[in-house]
DRENPA-3360 file (N, C-alpha, C; in nm, 2 decimals, always signed):
BEGIN
1 = MDVAYWVL = +7.47/+10.24/+16.92/+7.35/+10.30/+16.98/+7.29/+10.40/+16.89 ~ +7.37/+10.46/+16.81/+7.32/+10.56/+16.72/+7.22/+10.50/+16.62 ~ +7.25/+10.38/+16.57/+7.16/+10.32/+16.48/+7.02/+10.29/+16.55 ~ +7.03/+10.24/+16.67/+6.91/+10.21/+16.75/+6.83/+10.34/+16.77 ~ +6.89/+10.45/+16.80/+6.82/+10.57/+16.81/+6.75/+10.61/+16.68 ~ +6.82/+10.60/+16.57/+6.75/+10.64/+16.45/+6.64/+10.55/+16.41 ~ +6.65/+10.42/+16.44/+6.54/+10.32/+16.41/+6.42/+10.36/+16.49 ~ +6.44/+10.37/+16.62/+6.33/+10.40/+16.71/+6.27/+10.54/+16.69;
9 = AGLLASIF = +6.36/+10.64/+16.66/+6.31/+10.77/+16.64/+6.23/+10.78/+16.51 ~ +6.28/+10.71/+16.41/+6.21/+10.71/+16.28/+6.07/+10.64/+16.29 ~ +6.07/+10.53/+16.37/+5.94/+10.46/+16.39/+5.84/+10.55/+16.46 ~ +5.89/+10.61/+16.58/+5.80/+10.70/+16.66/+5.76/+10.82/+16.58 ~ +5.86/+10.88/+16.51/+5.82/+11.00/+16.43/+5.72/+10.97/+16.33 ~ +5.73/+10.86/+16.26/+5.63/+10.82/+16.16/+5.49/+10.80/+16.22 ~ +5.48/+10.73/+16.33/+5.36/+10.71/+16.40/+5.29/+10.84/+16.45 ~ +5.37/+10.92/+16.52/+5.32/+11.04/+16.58/+5.29/+11.15/+16.47;
17 = LWAGGVKV = +5.37/+11.15/+16.37/+5.34/+11.24/+16.26/+5.21/+11.21/+16.19 ~ +5.18/+11.08/+16.17/+5.05/+11.04/+16.11/+4.94/+11.07/+16.21 ~ +4.95/+11.02/+16.34/+4.84/+11.04/+16.43/+4.81/+11.19/+16.46 ~ +4.92/+11.27/+16.47/+4.90/+11.41/+16.49/+4.84/+11.48/+16.37 ~ +4.88/+11.44/+16.25/+4.82/+11.49/+16.12/+4.68/+11.46/+16.11 ~ +4.64/+11.34/+16.15/+4.50/+11.30/+16.15/+4.42/+11.39/+16.24 ~ +4.47/+11.41/+16.36/+4.40/+11.49/+16.46/+4.38/+11.63/+16.42 ~ +4.48/+11.68/+16.35/+4.48/+11.82/+16.31/+4.39/+11.84/+16.18;
25 = AMSDEKLG = +4.40/+11.75/+16.09/+4.34/+11.77/+15.96/+4.20/+11.71/+15.93 ~ +4.17/+11.60/+16.00/+4.05/+11.53/+15.97/+3.93/+11.60/+16.03 ~ +3.81/+11.58/+15.97/+3.69/+11.64/+16.02/+3.64/+11.57/+16.15 ~ +3.56/+11.64/+16.22/+3.52/+11.58/+16.35/+3.44/+11.45/+16.33 ~ +3.36/+11.44/+16.23/+3.28/+11.32/+16.20/+3.37/+11.20/+16.17 ~ +3.47/+11.22/+16.08/+3.56/+11.11/+16.05/+3.65/+11.08/+16.16 ~ +3.70/+11.18/+16.23/+3.78/+11.15/+16.35/+3.71/+11.08/+16.46 ~ +3.58/+11.12/+16.48/+3.50/+11.05/+16.58/+3.47/+10.91/+16.55;
33 = AMWPWTLD = +3.46/+10.88/+16.42/+3.43/+10.74/+16.38/+3.56/+10.66/+16.40 ~ +3.67/+10.72/+16.38/+3.80/+10.65/+16.39/+3.84/+10.63/+16.54 ~ +3.83/+10.74/+16.62/+3.87/+10.74/+16.76/+3.75/+10.81/+16.83 ~ +3.66/+10.73/+16.89/+3.54/+10.79/+16.96/+3.57/+10.89/+17.07 ~ +3.69/+10.87/+17.13/+3.72/+10.96/+17.25/+3.73/+11.10/+17.20 ~ +3.76/+11.12/+17.08/+3.78/+11.26/+17.03/+3.65/+11.34/+17.04 ~ +3.54/+11.27/+17.03/+3.41/+11.34/+17.04/+3.38/+11.39/+17.18 ~ +3.45/+11.34/+17.28/+3.42/+11.38/+17.42/+3.51/+11.49/+17.47;
41 = LPRSLVRT = +3.61/+11.53/+17.38/+3.70/+11.64/+17.42/+3.67/+11.76/+17.33 ~ +3.70/+11.88/+17.38/+3.69/+12.00/+17.29/+3.78/+11.98/+17.16 ~ +3.73/+12.02/+17.05/+3.80/+12.01/+16.93/+3.94/+12.08/+16.94 ~ +3.94/+12.19/+17.01/+4.07/+12.27/+17.02/+4.17/+12.18/+17.10 ~ +4.13/+12.10/+17.20/+4.22/+12.02/+17.27/+4.27/+11.90/+17.18 ~ +4.18/+11.84/+17.10/+4.23/+11.74/+17.01/+4.33/+11.79/+16.91 ~ +4.30/+11.91/+16.86/+4.40/+11.97/+16.77/+4.53/+12.01/+16.83 ~ +4.52/+12.05/+16.96/+4.65/+12.08/+17.04/+4.73/+11.95/+17.06;
49 = IGTLEILG = +4.66/+11.84/+17.09/+4.73/+11.71/+17.11/+4.80/+11.68/+16.97 ~ +4.72/+11.69/+16.87/+4.78/+11.66/+16.73/+4.90/+11.74/+16.70 ~ +4.89/+11.87/+16.73/+5.00/+11.96/+16.70/+5.12/+11.93/+16.78 ~ +5.10/+11.89/+16.91/+5.22/+11.85/+16.99/+5.28/+11.72/+16.94 ~ +5.20/+11.63/+16.89/+5.25/+11.50/+16.84/+5.33/+11.53/+16.71 ~ +5.29/+11.62/+16.63/+5.36/+11.66/+16.51/+5.50/+11.72/+16.55 ~ +5.49/+11.82/+16.64/+5.61/+11.89/+16.69/+5.71/+11.79/+16.75 ~ +5.66/+11.69/+16.83/+5.74/+11.59/+16.89/+5.81/+11.50/+16.78;
57 = AIGLIFPR = +5.74/+11.47/+16.68/+5.79/+11.39/+16.57/+5.90/+11.47/+16.50 ~ +5.88/+11.59/+16.47/+5.98/+11.68/+16.41/+6.10/+11.69/+16.50 ~ +6.08/+11.71/+16.63/+6.18/+11.72/+16.73/+6.27/+11.60/+16.74 ~ +6.22/+11.49/+16.71/+6.30/+11.37/+16.72/+6.41/+11.36/+16.61 ~ +6.37/+11.41/+16.49/+6.45/+11.39/+16.37/+6.54/+11.51/+16.34 ~ +6.48/+11.63/+16.32/+6.55/+11.74/+16.26/+6.66/+11.80/+16.35 ~ +6.65/+11.81/+16.48/+6.77/+11.86/+16.55/+6.89/+11.77/+16.54 ~ +6.87/+11.64/+16.54/+6.98/+11.54/+16.52/+7.03/+11.55/+16.38;
65 = LTGVAPAL = +6.94/+11.55/+16.28/+6.98/+11.55/+16.14/+7.06/+11.67/+16.10 ~ +7.02/+11.79/+16.15/+7.09/+11.91/+16.11/+7.21/+11.94/+16.20 ~ +7.21/+11.88/+16.32/+7.32/+11.91/+16.42/+7.29/+12.04/+16.49 ~ +7.18/+12.10/+16.47/+7.14/+12.23/+16.54/+7.06/+12.19/+16.67 ~ +7.12/+12.21/+16.78/+7.05/+12.19/+16.91/+7.00/+12.04/+16.92 ~ +7.09/+11.95/+16.91/+7.05/+11.81/+16.91/+6.99/+11.77/+17.04 ~ +7.02/+11.84/+17.15/+6.96/+11.81/+17.28/+6.80/+11.82/+17.28 ~ +6.75/+11.90/+17.18/+6.61/+11.91/+17.17/+6.54/+11.77/+17.14;
73 = SVAAAIGL = +6.62/+11.68/+17.08/+6.56/+11.55/+17.06/+6.53/+11.48/+17.19 ~ +6.60/+11.51/+17.29/+6.57/+11.45/+17.42/+6.44/+11.51/+17.47 ~ +6.42/+11.64/+17.46/+6.29/+11.70/+17.51/+6.18/+11.64/+17.43 ~ +6.20/+11.63/+17.29/+6.09/+11.57/+17.21/+6.05/+11.43/+17.25 ~ +6.15/+11.35/+17.28/+6.13/+11.21/+17.32/+6.05/+11.21/+17.45 ~ +6.09/+11.29/+17.54/+6.03/+11.30/+17.67/+5.88/+11.34/+17.66 ~ +5.86/+11.44/+17.57/+5.72/+11.48/+17.54/+5.64/+11.37/+17.48 ~ +5.70/+11.29/+17.40/+5.63/+11.17/+17.34/+5.62/+11.05/+17.44;
81 = VLTPLGGL = +5.68/+11.06/+17.55/+5.66/+10.96/+17.66/+5.53/+11.01/+17.73 ~ +5.52/+11.14/+17.75/+5.40/+11.19/+17.82/+5.27/+11.19/+17.75 ~ +5.28/+11.20/+17.62/+5.16/+11.20/+17.53/+5.08/+11.07/+17.55 ~ +5.14/+10.95/+17.53/+5.06/+10.83/+17.54/+5.02/+10.80/+17.69 ~ +5.10/+10.85/+17.78/+5.06/+10.84/+17.92/+4.93/+10.91/+17.95 ~ +4.92/+11.03/+17.89/+4.80/+11.11/+17.90/+4.68/+11.03/+17.84 ~ +4.71/+10.97/+17.72/+4.61/+10.89/+17.65/+4.57/+10.77/+17.74 ~ +4.66/+10.71/+17.81/+4.64/+10.60/+17.90/+4.54/+10.64/+18.00;
89 = VLHVRRGE = +4.56/+10.75/+18.07/+4.47/+10.80/+18.17/+4.33/+10.82/+18.11 ~ +4.32/+10.88/+17.99/+4.19/+10.90/+17.93/+4.12/+10.77/+17.90 ~ +4.19/+10.68/+17.84/+4.13/+10.55/+17.81/+4.08/+10.47/+17.93 ~ +4.16/+10.47/+18.04/+4.12/+10.41/+18.16/+4.00/+10.47/+18.22 ~ +3.99/+10.60/+18.22/+3.87/+10.67/+18.27/+3.75/+10.64/+18.19 ~ +3.77/+10.62/+18.06/+3.65/+10.58/+17.97/+3.62/+10.44/+17.97 ~ +3.70/+10.36/+18.04/+3.67/+10.21/+18.04/+3.72/+10.14/+17.92 ~ +3.81/+10.20/+17.84/+3.86/+10.14/+17.72/+3.99/+10.07/+17.75;
97 = TSQVVPNV = +3.98/+9.96/+17.81/+4.10/+9.88/+17.86/+4.17/+9.83/+17.74 ~ +4.11/+9.81/+17.62/+4.18/+9.76/+17.51/+4.29/+9.86/+17.46 ~ +4.28/+9.98/+17.49/+4.37/+10.08/+17.45/+4.49/+10.10/+17.55 ~ +4.49/+10.03/+17.66/+4.59/+10.04/+17.76/+4.73/+10.00/+17.70 ~ +4.73/+9.88/+17.64/+4.85/+9.82/+17.59/+4.92/+9.91/+17.49 ~ +4.85/+9.95/+17.38/+4.92/+10.04/+17.28/+4.98/+10.16/+17.35 ~ +4.91/+10.22/+17.44/+4.97/+10.34/+17.51/+5.09/+10.31/+17.59 ~ +5.09/+10.20/+17.66/+5.21/+10.16/+17.74/+5.32/+10.13/+17.64;
105 = VFAAVAAV = +5.30/+10.06/+17.53/+5.40/+10.03/+17.44/+5.46/+10.16/+17.38 ~ +5.38/+10.25/+17.34/+5.43/+10.38/+17.28/+5.51/+10.46/+17.38 ~ +5.46/+10.46/+17.51/+5.54/+10.53/+17.61/+5.67/+10.46/+17.64 ~ +5.67/+10.33/+17.64/+5.80/+10.26/+17.66/+5.90/+10.28/+17.55 ~ +5.85/+10.27/+17.43/+5.94/+10.30/+17.31/+5.99/+10.44/+17.32 ~ +5.91/+10.53/+17.35/+5.95/+10.67/+17.36/+6.05/+10.69/+17.47 ~ +6.03/+10.62/+17.58/+6.13/+10.63/+17.69/+6.26/+10.57/+17.65 ~ +6.27/+10.46/+17.59/+6.39/+10.40/+17.54/+6.46/+10.50/+17.44;
113 = TAWLAVAT = +6.38/+10.56/+17.35/+6.43/+10.66/+17.26/+6.49/+10.78/+17.33 ~ +6.42/+10.82/+17.44/+6.48/+10.94/+17.52/+6.61/+10.90/+17.58 ~ +6.62/+10.77/+17.63/+6.74/+10.73/+17.69/+6.85/+10.72/+17.58 ~ +6.82/+10.67/+17.47/+6.92/+10.66/+17.36/+6.96/+10.80/+17.31 ~ +6.86/+10.90/+17.31/+6.90/+11.03/+17.28/+7.00/+11.10/+17.37 ~ +6.98/+11.07/+17.50/+7.08/+11.12/+17.60/+7.22/+11.05/+17.58 ~ +7.21/+10.92/+17.56/+7.33/+10.84/+17.55/+7.41/+10.87/+17.43 ~ +7.35/+10.92/+17.32/+7.42/+10.94/+17.20/+7.45/+11.09/+17.17;
121 = L = +7.43/+11.17/+17.27/+7.46/+11.32/+17.25/+7.61/+11.34/+17.24;
% end
């Protein structure tokens, strides 16, 4: 189960580190062209979401890797379950049904990762 945790945690961390980094660093124009929903939210909220995604990605890896407070990986995984669920609500409200499946998949993978994080403590 430890290997399964590291595979899923590595995958999730990579995805959320990239997505969060884009939300934090990219200009409004480029970000809006990539993800139109970002134009409808305050820039500070988009940056906050990006920052939380980056912190969640770090939280999946570093506590386990260093052995310092490895239970934080559980909290990070749970946070990364909530993030795509929030995105799911946003996309449904905007009528962007094509974005429902990716959000459900990310939430499900994060939920399995959270379960593995608890099981391998």
